[in-house]
C-alpha positions as CSV (number, residue, x, y, z in Angstrom):
1,M,-13.0,-77.6,35.5
2,R,-13.8,-75.3,32.6
3,T,-17.0,-73.3,32.9
4,N,-19.6,-74.5,30.3
5,P,-21.4,-71.8,28.3
6,F,-24.7,-72.3,30.0
7,A,-23.3,-72.0,33.6
8,D,-21.2,-69.1,32.4
9,A,-24.3,-67.3,31.0
10,L,-26.2,-67.9,34.2
11,D,-23.4,-66.6,36.4
12,F,-23.3,-63.5,34.2
13,L,-27.0,-62.9,34.4
14,I,-27.0,-63.1,38.2
15,G,-23.8,-61.1,38.6
16,N,-21.7,-64.0,39.9
17,T,-18.4,-63.3,38.1
18,G,-15.1,-61.8,39.1
19,D,-15.7,-58.9,36.7
20,H,-19.1,-58.2,38.5
21,A,-17.4,-58.3,41.9
22,G,-14.9,-55.7,40.8
23,L,-17.7,-53.2,40.3
24,G,-18.8,-53.4,44.0
25,P,-22.4,-52.3,44.6
26,F,-22.6,-51.0,41.0
27,R,-22.6,-54.6,39.8
28,F,-26.4,-54.7,40.4
29,L,-26.9,-51.8,38.0
30,F,-25.2,-53.9,35.3
31,V,-27.2,-57.0,36.3
32,L,-30.4,-54.9,36.0
33,A,-29.4,-53.5,32.6
34,S,-28.5,-57.0,31.4
35,T,-31.8,-58.5,32.7
36,L,-33.9,-55.8,31.1
37,L,-32.2,-56.3,27.7
38,V,-32.8,-60.0,27.8
39,L,-36.4,-59.6,28.9
40,G,-36.8,-56.9,26.3
41,S,-35.7,-59.3,23.6
42,F,-38.3,-61.9,24.6
43,V,-41.1,-59.2,24.9
44,I,-40.3,-57.8,21.4
45,A,-40.2,-61.3,19.9
46,W,-43.6,-62.2,21.5
47,R,-45.2,-58.9,20.3
48,N,-44.0,-59.6,16.8
49,W,-45.2,-63.1,16.9
50,Q,-48.7,-62.0,17.9
51,A,-49.0,-59.0,15.6
52,D,-47.6,-60.4,12.3
53,P,-48.3,-63.9,10.9
54,T,-45.2,-63.6,8.7
55,Q,-43.0,-63.5,11.7
56,R,-44.2,-67.0,12.8
57,S,-41.6,-69.2,11.2
58,A,-38.8,-71.5,12.3
59,R,-36.3,-69.4,10.3
60,N,-37.2,-66.2,12.3
61,I,-36.8,-68.1,15.6
62,V,-33.4,-69.4,14.6
63,L,-32.2,-65.9,13.4
64,W,-33.6,-64.4,16.7
65,L,-31.7,-67.0,18.7
66,V,-28.4,-66.5,16.8
67,R,-28.8,-62.7,17.1
68,G,-29.5,-62.9,20.8
69,V,-26.6,-65.2,21.5
70,L,-24.2,-62.9,19.6
71,G,-25.6,-59.9,21.5
72,G,-25.1,-61.7,24.7
73,M,-21.5,-62.4,23.8
74,W,-20.9,-58.7,23.2
75,L,-22.7,-57.8,26.4
76,E,-20.6,-60.2,28.5
77,G,-17.4,-59.0,26.7
78,C,-18.0,-55.3,27.5
79,L,-18.2,-56.0,31.3
80,W,-14.5,-56.4,31.8
81,K,-14.0,-52.9,30.4
82,L,-15.6,-51.6,33.6
83,P,-15.1,-49.7,35.8
84,L,-14.2,-46.8,33.6
85,P,-11.9,-45.1,32.6
86,V,-9.3,-47.9,32.6
87,T,-9.3,-51.5,33.8
88,D,-6.3,-53.8,34.3
89,G,-7.9,-56.3,31.9
90,F,-8.3,-53.8,29.1
91,S,-4.8,-52.4,29.6
92,Y,-3.4,-56.0,29.5
93,W,-5.1,-56.9,26.2
94,L,-4.4,-53.6,24.5
95,G,-0.8,-54.2,25.3
96,L,-1.0,-57.6,23.7
97,T,-2.5,-56.3,20.5
98,A,0.2,-53.7,20.3
99,D,2.9,-56.4,20.6
100,N,1.3,-59.1,18.5
101,A,-0.3,-57.2,15.6
102,A,-0.2,-58.7,12.1
103,F,1.5,-55.6,10.7
104,S,4.2,-53.6,12.2
105,F,2.6,-50.2,11.3
106,Y,-0.5,-51.3,13.1
107,G,1.4,-52.2,16.2
108,T,3.1,-48.8,16.1
109,L,-0.2,-47.1,15.7
110,L,-1.6,-48.9,18.8
111,K,1.5,-48.0,20.8
112,S,1.8,-44.4,19.8
113,V,-1.9,-43.4,19.7
114,F,-4.1,-45.9,21.5
115,V,-2.0,-46.8,24.5
116,P,-1.2,-43.2,25.5
117,N,-5.0,-42.5,25.3
118,I,-6.1,-45.7,26.9
119,A,-8.7,-43.9,29.1
120,V,-10.5,-42.6,26.1
121,V,-10.1,-45.9,24.2
122,D,-11.4,-48.0,27.0
123,T,-14.5,-45.8,27.4
124,L,-15.2,-45.8,23.6
125,V,-14.8,-49.6,23.4
126,F,-17.1,-50.2,26.3
127,L,-19.8,-47.9,24.8
128,S,-19.4,-49.4,21.4
129,E,-19.7,-53.0,22.6
130,F,-22.6,-52.2,25.0
131,S,-24.4,-50.4,22.1
132,L,-23.8,-53.4,19.8
133,A,-25.1,-55.8,22.4
134,T,-28.2,-53.7,23.0
135,A,-29.0,-53.4,19.3
136,L,-28.5,-57.1,18.7
137,L,-30.6,-58.2,21.7
138,L,-33.4,-55.9,20.9
139,G,-33.1,-56.2,17.1
140,V,-32.9,-52.5,16.3
141,G,-30.6,-51.0,13.7
142,V,-28.9,-54.4,13.3
143,R,-27.4,-53.8,9.9
144,A,-25.7,-50.6,10.9
145,V,-24.3,-51.8,14.2
146,S,-23.1,-55.1,12.6
147,V,-20.7,-53.0,10.6
148,L,-19.3,-51.8,14.0
149,G,-19.1,-55.4,15.2
150,I,-17.1,-56.4,12.1
151,G,-14.7,-53.6,12.8
152,I,-14.2,-54.6,16.4
153,A,-13.6,-58.3,15.5
154,L,-11.3,-57.4,12.7
155,N,-9.2,-55.2,15.0
156,L,-8.9,-58.1,17.4
157,W,-8.0,-60.5,14.6
158,I,-5.3,-58.2,13.3
159,G,-4.1,-57.1,16.7
160,L,-3.7,-60.6,18.2
161,Y,-2.6,-62.3,15.0
162,H,0.8,-63.4,16.4
163,Y,-0.5,-64.2,19.9
164,Q,-0.1,-68.0,20.1
165,A,-2.8,-68.5,22.8
166,E,-5.5,-67.1,20.5
167,W,-7.3,-69.1,17.9
168,P,-7.6,-66.7,14.9
169,W,-10.7,-68.6,13.6
170,T,-12.6,-67.2,16.6
171,Y,-12.6,-63.7,15.1
172,V,-13.3,-65.0,11.6
173,F,-16.5,-66.7,12.8
174,I,-17.5,-63.5,14.8
175,I,-17.1,-61.5,11.6
176,M,-19.1,-64.1,9.6
177,L,-21.9,-64.0,12.1
178,Q,-22.0,-60.2,11.9
179,V,-22.1,-60.5,8.1
180,L,-25.1,-62.8,8.5
181,M,-26.8,-60.1,10.7
182,I,-26.4,-57.7,7.7
183,S,-27.3,-60.0,4.8
184,D,-30.3,-61.6,6.5
185,R,-31.6,-58.4,8.1
186,T,-32.0,-60.3,11.4
187,G,-33.4,-57.3,13.1
188,R,-36.6,-58.0,11.1
189,A,-36.7,-61.5,12.6
190,L,-38.8,-61.0,15.8
191,G,-36.9,-57.8,16.5
192,L,-37.6,-54.1,16.9
193,D,-36.6,-53.5,13.3
194,A,-39.6,-55.6,12.2
195,M,-42.0,-53.5,14.4
196,L,-40.5,-50.2,13.0
197,Q,-40.8,-51.6,9.4
198,R,-44.5,-52.2,9.9
199,R,-45.0,-48.6,11.1
200,S,-42.8,-46.8,8.6
201,A,-41.5,-47.2,5.1
202,A,-38.8,-44.5,5.6
203,P,-35.7,-45.2,3.5
204,V,-33.4,-44.7,6.5
205,L,-35.1,-47.6,8.3
206,R,-34.8,-49.8,5.3
207,L,-31.1,-49.1,5.2
208,I,-30.1,-49.6,8.8
209,G,-32.6,-52.3,9.7
């Protein structure tokens, strides 16, 4: 039976997945980090709700939920890049992107640069996805990190373009959701960006949040 998204999310939060088991005792550190991020999202949303009447809208609740689910997806996705520096799963999928890229020059780039330096690439991808998940869950710097999210999803779309088992629309929808994060400034919907905006009118905060 296929795991439904709700059971999958619960198993992830309690550390009951194969990827968690592969971490040994360190699985609990990742479970702790994941739990703190989810709780942090709720706490920040509640503080915004209490402090600012303009935050109390159905629209903000919906944007907060969408941002949180997207952040949760990136958080779950970064787990199988552990333990560093190289995992079998990441090595397998990197090989698939090199063999199934939409453009021959891109496949050549992956094979000649990314694959030989897979330890560095795996580490950078994990850090990028974990940072993206953190920013989306907490609602901080959302516009800036969403550009990173678009780049990661675009890379997967192009890299797995000819892989028959993948549905290309998956990556298109991820890209569109990240565009939504940028266009609607969703960090200001019950997120940390909203709290920072109230405290400061600095141009840099207006740009990234």
